[in-house]
C-alpha positions, 0 to 999 in steps of 0.5 A: 320845815322838818320836825323830828322826835329825838327821844325814844318815842316818849313825848308830852301829850301836848305834842299833838297840838304842837304838830297840828299847829306846825301842819298849818304853816304854809311852807311854800316860802322860798328858801333864803339860806337862813336855816334855824333849828329849834328845840322843844322841851318836855316837862322834865326840861329835856329837849324831845323834839327838833324843828328845822326851818329853811327860811327866815319867814318859815322860822318866824311862822314856827315861832308864832305858832309855838308861842300861841300854844303857850310856850316861851323861848329860852336861849339856845344851847347845844343838845344832841350834837346840834346847836339850837337857836332857841329852846321852847319851854312850857311857861311856868305857872305862877303859884300863889302862896298862902294868903296873908291876912292883917291882924285886926 
């Protein structure tokens, strides 16, 4: 697995937790020819990090670690000349509107 920032050193504070989670992934899995590239968005919906895997098992483990951090997968797209299989985004929080009361 390889991971790299693709922005000018700017990244969200949560990136440290992401990197710690990726560091725990056992990368001794054999390469099986299934290479995947994932993107991670910042709060402004810009991909700031690429994560490249070298096996299906590694990709599954990366996806699991990312989801445990509260990110969800969005459809892939082309970014910075790279076709991303998935883009991971911070899950939108549900914001409650003003509470409505019944008139008595």
